[in-house]
N, C-alpha and C positions, 0 to 999 in steps of 0.2 A: 395539623402539625405547627402552623403559623404562630398559634397562641401558646404554644410550648417554648418557643425560641425567646425566651425573655432574659435567660441568664448569660452573662459573660463567659462563664465556666462551664456549666451543664445544663442540659436539658432537663426541665422539672419531670419527675416520675410520677407514675400514677399514685395516688393516695393508696397507702396500704402495701405498695410495692418498693419501698426504698432497701431493696436488698442490696447490700454493698460487699465488695470481695476485694482481697488482697490481691495485687497485680500478680501476674504468672511470670515475671521477671524475664522478658523476652528481649532479645535483641532486635532484630527485624523478621525474626522467625523463632522457632522454638529452639532449644538448646541441641546441641548437635548430637548427643546421646539418645535423647528421647525422640528426636524425629525420625532420623533415618538408621541410626546407628551405623554409619557407613565406614567408619574407621575400624571396624572389626575385622575388615578384611586384611588388615596388616597381621602378620604372624608373628607371635612372640617369640624370641629365643629363649631356648631353654636355659635359665639362669645359672643353675647348679653345674651343667656340663661347660657352659662358657666360662665360669669361674675356675673350674677345674683345669681347663686348657689354658687360661690365661697363667695360672700358678705354674704349670708344667713348662710352658714357654720362657717365664721367667727365670726358673731354675736352670734351663739350658741356655740362658742369654738370648733368647730369640724374641725379637720384637713382635707384639700382638698384631695379628692380622685382622682387618675389618671384615665382618661377615656382611655380605650384601643380603638385604632382606628380600624375599620373594613376596609377590602379591598375587592373590588368586585372580584367574581370568572369568570374568563374568560376562563376557561377549557371548550372545546367544542364550543367557540365563537369566537376565534382568532387564526390566523396563526402566531402570534409573540410572540418570548420568549425573556426573558432577562437573560443573563449568567453573573454572577459575582463570585468573583473578577477576573479582567483582569489586572495584573500586568503590568508595563510598560515594553515596548519591546515586549509584546505578539503580535503575528500578526493575522490579518485576516485569513490566511492560516491556522493556528493552530486551530482556532476557527471552521472553516469549517471541519478540520479532525475530531474533537472532536464531531461535531454534526452528521457527516456522520457515527461514530460508532453505533449511534442509529437508523437512517433512510436510510443511505446509498443513499442520494440525496444530490444535491447542492443547498444551499440555495439560495432564490431569491436576498437577501441584506444582507449584514454584515456592522454594524456600531458600532464603539467604541467610546463611550462617556465619557468625564471627567465632573464631577458636583463638584465643590469645596465646593458647600454648603451641599452636601450629600455625605461626606466622608466615605468610607468603614472602615476606622481606623483613629481616631483622635490623635493617637501617631505619632509624627513627625518622630520618628526612625523605624517606622514600614514600610515594603516594600510595605504595602497596603495603606499608607498614602496617595499616589498620584495614587492609582489603579483606573481603569476605570470600566465601565460597557459596555456589548455588547448587542446590540439589533439585533436579528436575525429573518427575515421575511423568512418562510418556504413556500413550495408549497401548503400546504393544512392545515386546522384546526387539522386533524389527526395527521399529522406529528408533529405539536406544541405540542399535548397532549403526544405523544409517547416520545418526546425528554425530556419534563418536567418530566415524569415518570421515565425513564431510566437513565438520566444523573444528576438529582438533587442528590447531597452528594458524587458524584464520584470526584475523583483527577483530576484536571485540572491545569496545570502551577504551579504545587507545592502547590495548596491550595485545599481545599473541595469546590466544585462547588456549587452554588445555582441557580437553573434553575427553572423558573416558567413561566407560560403563563400570558402574558402582554396584555394590550389593544391593538386592532388591529392598525397596522400602517397606518397613512394616507397617506403615499407614502413610495415607496422603489426605489432604484437606477435603477433596472431592467426595471421600467417603462419608463425609458428615452431611452431604446434602439430604436433605428432608429428616434429619436427626437432631441438628441443632438450631438453636435460634441466635447464636453468637456468630459475629462476623468480625474480621480486622481490616480496617483500611489502613494502608501503607502509603508512604512517600507524601505525608501531610506537609505543606510548605512552612518554613520556620516561624514566620509571623502570624500564621492562622490560628484563631482561636475557636473555642467550641462552637460559638453562635455561626461562624463561617461554615464549619463542617456541618452542622445541622441544616443550615439553609441549603447546603450543596445536596445532602440526603434527601430533602424535601423535594428538591428540584428535578432529581435525576433517578431516584430509586424506584418511583412509581409504588410505593407503599403508602397505604391510606391511614395507618395508624402511627402514632408518634413512637419511637423506641422508648423502652423503659429506662435504660441507662446509656450513658455516653461517656467513655472516659480517655480523655486526650494525654498523650506523654510526648514531651519535646525533650531534646537534649539541651542541657543548660549552657554549654561551653562550646559545642562543636557546630558552627554554621552549616557544614556540608553534610551533617547527619539530619535526614528529614524525619519528622514526626510521624506517629502513629496513632490510631484511636481503636479502641474496642467499643463495639455497639451490641447491646442486647436487645433484640428486636421482639416484637409481642407474638410472633408466630414462626415456623420453620418456614412458611411461604414467604413472609417479609424478607427473612433471612437470604432465601434463595433469589429474590428480587434484587436485593442488594448487590448480591455477587454478580448477577447477570448484566444488571443495569450501570453499576457504578465503576465497572472495570473500564480502564483507559479514558474515564472522562477527566477533564483538566480542573484543576483548583489553583488559583493564582499562578497559572503558568505550569503547574506541576501534574504530570500524569498519575493518576491514582490506581492502585490495584486494590481488590477486595477478595476476601477469601474467608471461607467457613473456620469457625474455631469452635472448640469445646468450651462448655460452660466453666466460668472461674470459679475457684474454690473457695469456701468460707474460711475465714479465719478461725482456728480451733482456740477457744477461749482458756481453756484448761482451768477454768475456774475450780471445779471441785478437787482438782489435783494440787494445785499451787496457791490458792489464795490464803495469804497471812503467812505464806512460806518464803515468798520471793520479793525483791525489791524492782524487778524488771518487768516492765510491762511493753507488750508489742501493739504499736498503733498501725492500723491498716486503712486502706482507701484515703490516703492523703493525698491532696493535689500536689502535681509534680512541681509546682513553683515554691512549695513550703521549704524553708531552709532549716538547718539544725537550731539556729537561734529563735525562729519562730515556733517551732515544735517545743523548744524548752518553754519559751513563755505560754505556751497553752498550757503546759503540764505545772509551771510555777504557781499556779492559782491553787494547787492542791497540796503543796509542799516543797521542800528543797530538793532540786535537780541535781544529781551526782554527776551524771553525763547524758549525752543523746548521740545515737547514731542513726544516721538516714542511710538507707539502703540503695545501692544501684546495681544495675546488671552489669554484665562483662564488658559492655561497651560504654558504660557511664550513664545510661539512662536512668533516670528515677523510678525506682519500683513503687512507689507510692506506699511506702512502709517505713517505719523506724523503730528501734528500740530505745527506751527511756530508763534510766536506772535512777531510781528516788534514794533518799538517805534513810528511809525506814519502810518496812512491810506496810505500815499503816498508811503512809503516803502513796505507795503503789496502788493499795485498794482505793484510795480515793481517785487517783485518776483513772483507774480501770472503770470505776462508776460514773465519775462526772464527765469524762469524754465519749463514754459510750453512746453513740448515736448523734453526738454534737455535730451540728453543720458547720463546716469551715469552707468558704468558697463553694457552697453549693454541693459538698460532698459529706455525706453522713460517715463520720469516722467510726471504725471498728475498733474494739480492744480485746487484749488477751494476755495472759500471764506467760512469762518465760523465765528461766532461771540459767546462770552461767554455774560452771564448776571450775574450781582452782586446777591449773594444770601446770605442770613443769614445763620449762622450757625444754623442748625437743627437737633431735635432728631430723632431717630429711633424707634427701636422696643424695646422699654423698656429696660428689663434687659439686652439685648444683648449689649447695647450701641447704639448710634445713628449712622446713616451713616453721621455723622458730616462731615462738609466741610469747610476747612480752606481756607480763601481767596476767590478766583474766581473759577467758574465751568463753563465747557464748554457745550454748547449744542450738542447733539450727532446726530441731524436729519441733517447731512451734506450729506448723501449717499442716493442714490436710491436703499437701500440695507436693506432686511428685518432685517438682524441680527444687523447692526449697529444701525438700528432704533429702538432698545429696549429701547432708551433713558438712555443708560448709562452715567452717569454723572462721569466727570474726573477732578481731581484737578492737577493744573499745578505742584505742587512738591508732589503728593502723602500724604504720612504722615498718622497720626492716624486721626480717625474720630472723631468728636466733642462730647461732653456730650450730651445724649439724654436729651432733656427738656420736651418731652411731655410723657405723660403715654402710655406705649405701650400696645398692645392689641393682643390676641394670645399668642404665645410663650414668655417667658420672660417679664411677666408684672411688672410694677413697674417703678420707674424711672431708665431710663438707664445711667449707668456710665462706661460701658464697653468701650473697645477699638472698633473703627469702622472697619469694614472688610478692608483687604487689606493695602492699603498704599504702592504701589510698586513706584520704581524709575519712572515708566512710567506714573503714576498717575491713572492707571485702577486698582482699587482695585479689587484683587482675592487672594486667598489662595493657590493656587496650586504651589508647588514645586517639 
């Protein structure tokens, strides 16, 4: 392994094995919908009945009454709990220690999730404005019930903890044991580079073969947001050893957590479908430090760049990917060919075609304002990747959403005149800071 630790950015891979992948766009865990689908326990009100009731009350001069939502009771039915709030910087190790005060057992899985649409606090000055929730899968239903009873309202990470039994998880990372060669290591110190991470793996993991790939991600603006790293091992045994031996080890004072992960997906090049028909190219496997200007500079060797958009996840972590629009289809082809497998900071870039469609400015959810789109929007179905295929639409320049033109239904009815969500530099609307 020592001979492999030569690069400031990434361990050298075995020859002929330079398989590179586009990032899964994770925060500090998977997206909320794909990991646990925990929010499905909320029962949606029947919109048509509610609309009729409001109309009748309006005619009679009655004020509309708020209908209190009911939540299913999963006590005695699930081995999964939700713990909140989780302030930024709180580690999986701390969560495990907190859980063990109730059951003295190691959880099967711990995920830390940030949902910018369901903030714990709406006050931007509050330390809970960007706080997360944790979904913890326990060994048994009895353990979940005991944790909820004993830990709810206790102090955790400086706040009063809210702990309750949630819907059963449809998967947890411990199920990937002996099935995957990939692991994720979280709580990487802000100043740590790839070489330090590799040295730590060499020292503590007890694996004998060097990993095939190592991908490090740091938040570029938030000092209290720890980094994370994906490691592709040579075998499932090596992955198991990393999980077993790296958990709770310390790197520059930070206690690390390691968990199994599914293999990252390859970028869909869409060569046969879009070559010569689009000006847009997706660049994958970019180093997290690359800025829009640097990506533009890479593409400018092959023609005039119209604009470039670097992608980030909901919390602002780089995804290791970007979309570049060239002035012509011919220039896009040159970028596609010229940057394919081009090494930048020891990461081999992957390229693929994509295209946008012209869309009218459209309204959104009534009173909340529309998800208005200024100018052109991108199709997001460019990857063979569940997370990206959520059809997130992005705007080249971000900005405010348009005025909602249609009457929204559900929450915030009426004509939407509010601001659209997000409007970040990268064009992916999100509220996390």
